All heavy atoms as an XYZ file, in Angstrom:
717
protein
N     135.385    146.864     70.540
C     134.656    145.625     70.419
C     133.382    145.822     69.602
O     132.988    144.936     68.866
C     134.314    145.076     71.797
C     133.628    143.737     71.706
S     133.712    142.805     73.201
C     132.018    142.740     73.636
N     132.749    146.965     69.723
C     131.529    147.216     68.957
C     131.787    147.149     67.461
O     130.957    146.646     66.709
C     130.925    148.567     69.336
C     130.333    148.543     70.731
O     129.985    147.490     71.237
N     130.229    149.690     71.350
N     132.936    147.650     67.031
C     133.270    147.614     65.605
C     133.428    146.165     65.128
O     132.954    145.805     64.048
C     134.550    148.406     65.331
C     134.868    148.519     63.865
C     136.110    149.367     63.600
O     136.546    150.111     64.491
O     136.627    149.275     62.477
N     134.069    145.348     65.925
C     134.237    143.939     65.568
C     132.887    143.241     65.466
O     132.651    142.458     64.537
C     135.124    143.239     66.595
N     131.987    143.521     66.397
C     130.652    142.919     66.360
C     129.875    143.372     65.131
O     129.173    142.576     64.503
C     129.871    143.267     67.625
C     130.284    142.516     68.876
C     129.562    143.075     70.096
C     130.022    141.038     68.736
N     130.019    144.646     64.791
C     129.358    145.158     63.575
C     129.834    144.398     62.346
O     129.028    143.984     61.509
C     129.681    146.651     63.390
C     128.685    147.585     63.989
C     129.041    149.034     63.690
O     129.341    149.364     62.518
O     129.022    149.823     64.642
N     131.128    144.240     62.223
C     131.709    143.549     61.060
C     131.236    142.099     61.020
O     130.869    141.579     59.957
C     133.249    143.646     61.081
C     133.674    145.100     60.862
C     133.865    142.720     60.045
C     135.133    145.368     61.122
N     131.229    141.430     62.174
C     130.748    140.049     62.213
C     129.289    139.951     61.797
O     128.913    139.084     61.005
C     130.925    139.465     63.617
C     132.342    139.065     64.003
C     132.408    138.733     65.482
C     132.826    137.895     63.168
N     128.466    140.835     62.329
C     127.041    140.815     61.980
C     126.811    141.093     60.502
O     125.963    140.467     59.866
C     126.266    141.819     62.843
C     126.012    141.291     64.234
O     125.605    140.157     64.407
N     126.264    142.121     65.228
N     127.577    142.017     59.946
C     127.445    142.354     58.520
C     127.826    141.180     57.627
O     127.333    141.054     56.511
C     128.317    143.561     58.182
C     127.808    144.867     58.758
C     128.808    146.005     58.607
O     129.884    145.807     57.987
O     128.525    147.099     59.129
N     128.713    140.315     58.107
C     129.225    139.212     57.290
C     128.760    137.836     57.765
O     129.278    136.819     57.320
C     130.756    139.267     57.267
C     131.259    140.507     56.574
O     131.195    140.609     55.358
N     131.724    141.476     57.347
N     127.784    137.802     58.638
C     127.328    136.537     59.214
C     126.856    135.553     58.153
O     127.172    134.362     58.211
C     126.227    136.795     60.241
N     126.100    136.026     57.191
C     125.597    135.130     56.146
C     126.729    134.540     55.315
O     126.720    133.353     54.991
C     124.623    135.865     55.227
C     123.316    136.183     55.929
O     123.001    135.511     56.930
O     122.621    137.121     55.484
N     127.690    135.369     54.968
C     128.814    134.921     54.133
C     129.598    133.787     54.801
O     130.080    132.879     54.143
C     129.750    136.096     53.835
C     130.909    135.725     52.951
C     131.807    136.910     52.640
O     131.381    138.064     52.833
O     132.947    136.668     52.214
N     129.719    133.845     56.126
C     130.487    132.838     56.851
C     129.608    131.813     57.556
O     130.082    131.030     58.368
C     131.418    133.518     57.858
C     132.480    134.351     57.202
C     132.377    135.730     57.182
C     133.565    133.753     56.587
C     133.351    136.498     56.570
C     134.541    134.507     55.975
C     134.432    135.893     55.964
N     128.322    131.818     57.235
C     127.367    130.865     57.790
C     127.363    130.889     59.323
O     127.324    129.855     59.980
C     127.651    129.455     57.274
C     126.443    128.533     57.472
O     125.303    129.035     57.473
O     126.656    127.321     57.662
N     127.418    132.104     59.886
C     127.384    132.281     61.332
C     125.930    132.263     61.783
O     125.117    133.044     61.314
C     128.061    133.606     61.739
C     129.544    133.576     61.352
C     127.888    133.863     63.231
C     130.255    134.902     61.532
N     125.604    131.363     62.687
C     124.231    131.225     63.168
C     123.931    132.169     64.332
O     122.837    132.689     64.450
C     123.977    129.785     63.632
C     124.250    128.746     62.578
C     123.158    128.684     61.540
C     123.386    127.527     60.594
N     123.701    127.894     59.253
N     124.901    132.365     65.200
C     124.679    133.183     66.391
C     125.998    133.832     66.815
O     127.045    133.202     66.751
C     124.145    132.317     67.522
C     123.841    133.062     68.787
C     123.325    132.145     69.885
O     123.414    130.907     69.763
O     122.833    132.692     70.882
N     125.927    135.063     67.244
C     127.094    135.779     67.753
C     126.792    136.197     69.177
O     125.781    136.844     69.444
C     127.415    137.016     66.893
C     127.751    136.595     65.468
C     128.555    137.810     67.518
C     127.865    137.748     64.504
N     127.663    135.796     70.090
C     127.528    136.191     71.487
C     128.748    137.016     71.864
O     129.851    136.741     71.408
C     127.453    134.969     72.399
C     126.208    134.145     72.212
C     126.189    132.992     73.199
C     124.935    132.169     73.041
N     124.859    131.083     74.022
N     128.524    138.015     72.696
C     129.658    138.807     73.161
C     129.459    139.158     74.625
O     128.346    139.134     75.143
C     129.792    140.088     72.337
O     128.708    140.957     72.599
N     130.565    139.468     75.282
C     130.524    139.829     76.687
C     131.707    140.728     77.004
O     132.781    140.579     76.424
C     130.587    138.577     77.557
O     130.589    138.934     78.915
N     131.502    141.644     77.917
C     132.589    142.530     78.329
C     133.044    142.234     79.753
O     133.918    142.923     80.266
C     132.149    144.003     78.247
O     130.998    144.184     79.068
C     131.843    144.405     76.819
N     132.477    141.226     80.376
C     132.845    140.926     81.762
C     133.588    139.595     81.890
O     133.356    138.816     82.793
C     131.618    140.948     82.664
C     130.570    139.911     82.279
O     130.673    139.352     81.175
O     129.667    139.660     83.090
N     134.511    139.348     80.971
C     135.328    138.142     80.980
C     136.799    138.526     81.134
O     137.212    139.602     80.723
C     135.177    137.363     79.675
C     133.805    136.862     79.397
S     133.504    135.409     80.382
C     131.789    135.176     80.051
N     137.559    137.618     81.717
C     138.999    137.811     81.860
C     139.715    136.545     81.416
O     139.237    135.434     81.649
C     139.363    138.099     83.320
O     138.806    139.303     83.759
N     140.864    136.748     80.796
C     141.698    135.613     80.405
C     142.812    135.470     81.439
O     143.524    136.419     81.734
C     142.307    135.835     79.020
C     143.179    134.670     78.564
C     143.600    134.801     77.124
C     144.707    135.805     76.978
N     145.340    135.769     75.648
N     142.922    134.268     82.007
C     143.973    133.967     82.978
C     144.857    132.898     82.350
O     144.355    131.886     81.857
C     143.381    133.485     84.321
C     144.480    133.095     85.288
C     142.473    134.562     84.920
N     146.174    133.123     82.365
C     147.094    132.209     81.695
C     148.200    131.733     82.625
O     148.648    132.464     83.504
C     147.750    132.893     80.493
O     146.794    133.314     79.563
N     148.616    130.498     82.379
C     149.828    129.944     82.979
C     150.819    129.833     81.834
O     150.512    129.238     80.800
C     149.561    128.553     83.581
C     148.543    128.643     84.707
C     150.853    127.930     84.075
C     148.139    127.295     85.260
N     151.993    130.418     82.011
C     152.974    130.459     80.927
C     154.304    129.914     81.415
O     154.761    130.255     82.511
C     153.170    131.917     80.424
C     154.165    131.959     79.280
C     151.846    132.534     80.015
N     154.938    129.081     80.601
C     156.269    128.576     80.928
C     156.686    127.484     79.965
O     155.855    126.740     79.455
N     157.980    127.381     79.728
C     158.468    126.387     78.760
C     158.286    124.959     79.256
O     158.268    124.031     78.472
C     159.941    126.632     78.369
C     160.838    126.622     79.607
C     160.094    127.904     77.596
C     162.320    126.663     79.284
N     158.103    124.752     80.553
C     157.931    123.415     81.097
C     156.546    122.833     80.894
O     156.322    121.657     81.170
N     155.610    123.631     80.422
C     154.224    123.160     80.292
C     154.119    122.002     79.304
O     153.420    121.019     79.558
C     153.290    124.317     79.902
C     153.116    125.250     81.111
C     151.942    123.814     79.411
C     152.298    126.473     80.852
N     154.798    122.081     78.187
C     154.667    121.036     77.171
C     155.215    119.691     77.644
O     154.795    118.647     77.167
C     155.363    121.456     75.876
O     156.753    121.626     76.096
N     156.129    119.692     78.599
C     156.731    118.457     79.091
C     156.106    117.965     80.389
O     156.548    116.960     80.935
C     158.234    118.656     79.320
C     158.950    119.000     78.042
O     158.577    118.544     76.977
N     159.975    119.821     78.143
N     155.093    118.665     80.894
C     154.515    118.319     82.182
C     152.991    118.325     82.104
O     152.350    119.353     82.276
C     155.006    119.305     83.251
C     154.618    118.900     84.643
O     153.794    118.011     84.843
N     155.203    119.564     85.618
N     152.406    117.159     81.860
C     150.957    117.049     81.722
C     150.235    117.413     83.018
O     149.065    117.765     83.004
C     150.575    115.634     81.311
N     150.899    117.359     84.149
C     150.295    117.670     85.425
C     149.896    119.122     85.589
O     149.074    119.460     86.439
N     150.451    120.015     84.791
C     150.134    121.434     84.900
C     148.670    121.672     84.569
O     147.958    122.356     85.312
C     151.050    122.293     83.987
C     150.610    123.749     83.985
C     152.500    122.178     84.429
N     148.188    121.116     83.491
C     146.776    121.287     83.112
C     145.864    120.674     84.161
O     144.871    121.288     84.570
C     146.506    120.675     81.740
N     146.200    119.492     84.640
C     145.388    118.837     85.660
C     145.327    119.682     86.927
O     144.261    119.830     87.537
C     145.943    117.451     85.972
N     146.439    120.252     87.319
C     146.478    121.102     88.505
C     145.630    122.350     88.306
O     144.901    122.770     89.213
C     147.929    121.480     88.847
O     148.682    120.283     89.073
C     147.996    122.358     90.085
N     145.684    122.945     87.126
C     144.847    124.111     86.836
C     143.369    123.753     86.966
O     142.596    124.488     87.573
C     145.147    124.655     85.439
C     144.229    125.771     84.942
C     144.283    126.990     85.868
C     144.584    126.157     83.520
N     142.972    122.613     86.426
C     141.572    122.187     86.522
C     141.171    121.929     87.968
O     140.052    122.228     88.376
C     141.312    120.960     85.655
C     141.501    121.216     84.183
C     142.187    120.310     83.394
C     141.007    122.368     83.589
C     142.365    120.543     82.038
C     141.177    122.602     82.238
C     141.856    121.701     81.457
N     142.087    121.391     88.762
C     141.809    121.189     90.184
C     141.573    122.524     90.885
O     140.661    122.651     91.704
C     142.974    120.456     90.863
C     143.073    119.002     90.519
C     144.322    118.346     91.104
O     145.111    119.028     91.810
O     144.525    117.142     90.847
N     142.400    123.512     90.585
C     142.257    124.838     91.191
C     140.915    125.447     90.809
O     140.218    126.017     91.654
C     143.433    125.762     90.791
C     143.169    127.198     91.206
C     144.735    125.262     91.392
N     140.535    125.324     89.548
C     139.231    125.825     89.111
C     138.114    125.137     89.893
O     137.212    125.791     90.418
C     139.039    125.591     87.609
C     139.831    126.500     86.680
C     139.947    125.870     85.303
C     139.178    127.868     86.595
N     138.185    123.824     90.002
C     137.152    123.051     90.697
C     137.095    123.416     92.181
O     136.015    123.656     92.736
C     137.429    121.553     90.524
C     136.481    120.683     91.312
C     135.184    120.453     90.867
C     136.891    120.101     92.504
C     134.310    119.664     91.592
C     136.023    119.313     93.240
C     134.729    119.101     92.776
O     133.871    118.327     93.504
N     138.242    123.450     92.836
C     138.295    123.724     94.271
C     137.766    125.112     94.623
O     137.281    125.333     95.725
C     139.727    123.575     94.780
C     140.207    122.136     94.786
C     141.703    122.001     94.961
O     142.403    123.034     95.093
O     142.181    120.853     94.958
N     137.862    126.047     93.680
C     137.397    127.407     93.916
C     136.038    127.661     93.283
O     135.585    128.801     93.231
C     138.442    128.410     93.415
C     139.659    128.421     94.302
O     139.669    129.103     95.320
N     140.675    127.644     93.950
N     135.406    126.589     92.800
C     134.075    126.675     92.195
C     134.016    127.732     91.083
O     133.091    128.541     91.026
C     133.021    126.951     93.271
C     131.629    126.608     92.808
O     131.442    125.725     91.974
N     130.644    127.308     93.315
N     135.037    127.715     90.231
C     135.127    128.670     89.126
C     134.877    127.940     87.818
O     135.556    126.955     87.505
C     136.504    129.363     89.102
C     136.703    130.174     90.383
C     136.648    130.235     87.856
C     138.091    130.773     90.539
N     133.899    128.412     87.077
C     133.610    127.853     85.759
C     134.427    128.565     84.709
O     134.537    129.789     84.723
C     132.124    128.001     85.423
C     131.250    127.171     86.318
O     131.575    126.029     86.626
N     130.150    127.747     86.757
N     134.984    127.800     83.795
C     135.681    128.418     82.669
C     134.764    128.370     81.455
O     133.988    127.435     81.293
C     137.009    127.733     82.391
C     136.917    126.334     81.913
S     138.541    125.710     81.509
C     138.137    124.002     81.265
N     134.859    129.385     80.630
C     134.026    129.465     79.438
C     134.763    128.946     78.213
O     134.138    128.530     77.243
C     133.584    130.907     79.198
C     132.740    131.426     80.313
N     131.404    131.145     80.423
C     133.060    132.185     81.390
C     130.929    131.723     81.511
N     131.910    132.351     82.117
N     136.089    128.996     78.276
C     136.882    128.561     77.139
C     138.290    128.257     77.633
O     138.748    128.813     78.625
C     136.934    129.676     76.084
C     137.572    129.267     74.786
S     137.464    130.560     73.516
C     138.671    131.702     74.094
N     138.969    127.365     76.928
C     140.369    127.071     77.219
C     141.155    127.135     75.919
O     140.642    126.786     74.849
C     140.535    125.692     77.893
C     141.994    125.464     78.277
C     140.012    124.579     77.014
C     142.225    124.299     79.187
N     142.376    127.615     76.025
C     143.272    127.692     74.877
C     144.639    127.213     75.335
O     145.083    127.559     76.434
C     143.352    129.147     74.383
O     144.332    129.274     73.391
N     145.290    126.420     74.495
C     146.601    125.907     74.877
C     147.606    126.094     73.742
O     147.246    126.205     72.578
C     146.537    124.406     75.221
O     146.139    123.680     74.056
C     145.578    124.138     76.360
N     148.858    126.134     74.130
C     149.966    126.107     73.176
C     151.093    125.335     73.856
O     150.918    124.814     74.955
C     150.413    127.529     72.811
O     151.110    128.122     73.893
N     152.243    125.296     73.233
C     153.371    124.566     73.819
C     153.854    125.197     75.111
O     154.435    124.524     75.964
C     154.520    124.483     72.822
C     154.231    123.583     71.647
C     155.393    123.489     70.692
O     156.438    124.129     70.928
O     155.259    122.779     69.690
N     153.625    126.513     75.271
C     154.143    127.188     76.465
C     153.075    127.896     77.291
O     153.399    128.599     78.252
C     155.237    128.209     76.093
C     154.673    129.315     75.204
C     156.428    127.539     75.451
C     155.550    130.547     75.122
N     151.790    127.714     76.953
C     150.766    128.471     77.658
C     149.451    127.712     77.728
O     149.052    127.044     76.785
C     150.552    129.809     76.936
C     149.498    130.687     77.564
C     149.442    132.056     76.908
C     148.966    131.947     75.485
N     148.680    133.219     74.847
N     148.773    127.843     78.875
C     147.398    127.387     79.038
C     146.606    128.603     79.506
O     146.958    129.226     80.504
C     147.264    126.262     80.081
C     148.136    125.062     79.710
C     145.803    125.850     80.235
C     148.215    124.011     80.798
N     145.561    128.957     78.777
C     144.728    130.107     79.127
C     143.290    129.659     79.308
O     142.809    128.788     78.589
C     144.763    131.166     78.021
O     146.064    131.665     77.844
N     142.619    130.259     80.280
C     141.200    130.007     80.483
C     140.462    131.334     80.517
O     140.991    132.349     80.972
C     140.919    129.206     81.781
C     141.435    127.794     81.672
C     141.487    129.892     83.005
N     139.257    131.328     80.009
C     138.395    132.506     80.022
C     137.386    132.309     81.145
O     136.671    131.302     81.171
C     137.683    132.643     78.675
C     136.965    133.938     78.393
C     137.950    135.104     78.348
C     136.213    133.848     77.081
N     137.375    133.254     82.095
C     136.497    133.162     83.259
C     135.766    134.487     83.452
O     136.149    135.510     82.873
C     137.292    132.819     84.548
C     137.969    131.462     84.431
C     138.308    133.893     84.891
N     134.737    134.473     84.278
C     134.065    135.719     84.628
C     135.051    136.636     85.344
O     135.834    136.186     86.185
C     132.865    135.458     85.532
C     131.752    134.735     84.819
O     131.665    134.731     83.592
N     130.880    134.097     85.576
N     135.015    137.916     85.020
C     135.963    138.872     85.591
C     135.898    138.946     87.108
O     136.918    139.181     87.760
C     135.724    140.268     85.005
O     136.057    140.277     83.639
N     134.735    138.725     87.678
C     134.606    138.844     89.131
C     135.314    137.731     89.904
O     135.453    137.813     91.116
C     133.129    138.931     89.545
C     132.354    137.673     89.229
O     132.668    136.943     88.294
N     131.318    137.421     89.998
N     135.788    136.682     89.219
C     136.523    135.607     89.892
C     137.976    135.519     89.433
O     138.723    134.665     89.906
C     135.831    134.234     89.704
C     134.458    134.226     90.335
C     135.789    133.830     88.248
N     138.391    136.397     88.546
C     139.754    136.344     87.997
C     140.813    136.515     89.078
O     141.805    135.782     89.107
C     139.928    137.381     86.894
N     140.606    137.463     89.979
C     141.589    137.699     91.044
C     141.716    136.473     91.949
O     142.816    136.059     92.303
C     141.186    138.921     91.861
C     142.166    139.252     92.968
C     141.794    140.526     93.715
O     141.020    141.348     93.198
O     142.295    140.686     94.836
N     140.591    135.886     92.302
C     140.595    134.667     93.116
C     141.366    133.565     92.415
O     142.179    132.867     93.025
C     139.149    134.200     93.387
O     138.468    135.228     94.092
C     139.109    132.908     94.174
N     141.128    133.405     91.120
C     141.802    132.366     90.352
C     143.306    132.606     90.275
O     144.096    131.687     90.489
C     141.204    132.252     88.943
C     141.836    131.200     88.042
C     141.767    129.813     88.683
C     141.163    131.208     86.675
N     143.710    133.824     89.984
C     145.142    134.131     89.888
C     145.839    133.821     91.212
O     146.901    133.193     91.242
C     145.365    135.610     89.477
C     146.815    136.016     89.657
C     144.933    135.829     88.037
N     145.256    134.260     92.323
C     145.859    133.994     93.629
C     145.895    132.505     93.953
O     146.885    132.003     94.491
C     145.129    134.771     94.721
C     145.485    136.240     94.697
O     146.618    136.622     94.456
N     144.501    137.082     94.940
N     144.831    131.769     93.609
C     144.794    130.331     93.872
C     145.820    129.581     93.026
O     146.478    128.649     93.511
C     143.384    129.795     93.611
N     145.963    129.981     91.767
C     146.978    129.358     90.895
C     148.365    129.625     91.450
O     149.207    128.724     91.537
C     146.859    129.887     89.441
C     145.595    129.348     88.780
C     148.095    129.518     88.637
C     145.281    130.021     87.456
N     148.609    130.864     91.817
C     149.924    131.223     92.351
C     150.224    130.430     93.622
O     151.327    129.895     93.789
C     149.985    132.724     92.631
C     151.356    133.179     93.006
N     151.800    133.193     94.302
C     152.388    133.618     92.239
C     153.038    133.630     94.332
N     153.417    133.900     93.099
N     149.240    130.333     94.507
C     149.440    129.592     95.754
C     149.758    128.126     95.475
O     150.649    127.544     96.096
C     148.198    129.684     96.628
C     148.363    129.000     97.971
C     147.166    129.192     98.866
O     146.426    130.175     98.718
O     146.961    128.311     99.733
N     149.050    127.524     94.511
C     149.262    126.110     94.200
C     150.626    125.853     93.560
O     151.307    124.894     93.872
C     148.151    125.620     93.279
C     148.259    124.162     92.870
C     148.117    123.192     94.042
N     146.838    123.323     94.681
C     145.749    122.668     94.309
N     145.793    121.802     93.331
N     144.608    122.869     94.938
N     151.008    126.730     92.632
C     152.250    126.481     91.892
C     153.494    127.057     92.554
O     154.573    126.517     92.403
C     152.130    127.023     90.456
C     151.304    126.163     89.558
C     149.954    126.452     89.344
C     151.839    125.058     88.910
C     149.178    125.662     88.511
C     151.073    124.267     88.072
C     149.738    124.566     87.875
N     153.355    128.188     93.256
C     154.529    128.901     93.760
C     154.576    128.954     95.285
O     155.600    128.794     95.882
C     154.549    130.347     93.204
C     154.350    130.329     91.739
C     155.788    131.088     93.696
C     155.416    130.675     90.820
N     153.451    129.258     95.907
C     153.406    129.418     97.355
C     152.410    130.494     97.716
O     151.903    131.213     96.855
N     152.134    130.621     98.973
C     151.071    131.518     99.419
C     151.564    132.965     99.460
O     152.228    133.382    100.395
C     150.571    131.098    100.791
C     149.316    131.804    101.193
C     148.680    131.165    102.390
C     147.343    131.826    102.626
N     146.498    131.083    103.509
N     151.195    133.716     98.423
C     151.471    135.142     98.339
C     150.360    135.753     97.512
O     150.018    135.244     96.456
C     152.833    135.430     97.636
C     153.040    136.917     97.456
C     153.991    134.823     98.410
N     149.783    136.838     97.958
C     148.738    137.500     97.184
C     149.373    138.332     96.084
O     150.233    139.166     96.349
C     147.895    138.398     98.094
O     146.904    139.040     97.333
N     148.980    138.076     94.842
C     149.526    138.800     93.708
C     148.738    140.058     93.404
O     149.254    141.017     92.863
C     149.528    137.922     92.460
C     150.438    136.710     92.510
C     150.288    135.888     91.261
C     151.872    137.135     92.687
N     147.461    140.034     93.689
C     146.599    141.167     93.314
C     145.987    141.753     94.564
O     145.559    141.092     95.436
C     145.508    140.716     92.339
C     146.151    140.186     91.081
C     144.568    141.865     92.014
C     145.178    139.613     90.067
């Protein structure tokens, strides 16, 4: 990651980058499945799980088969278990 930050800083002017922020204590949690694109309720349910567990997301990324959120690493395990419980049933994954 340090190398990537160096390259970004060296080229910030060329790409009109005003500020670069980085962090090493983030985790990406994803829901993956072909049914996501046909079921708008999946995203809503994910947001409910985040809200109910008082977890803030820093970023969201979506595709036809995946919804990913970037969260603080210290809450990733809680989020994964809560998502699993909501979508599949009560079983601890981690």
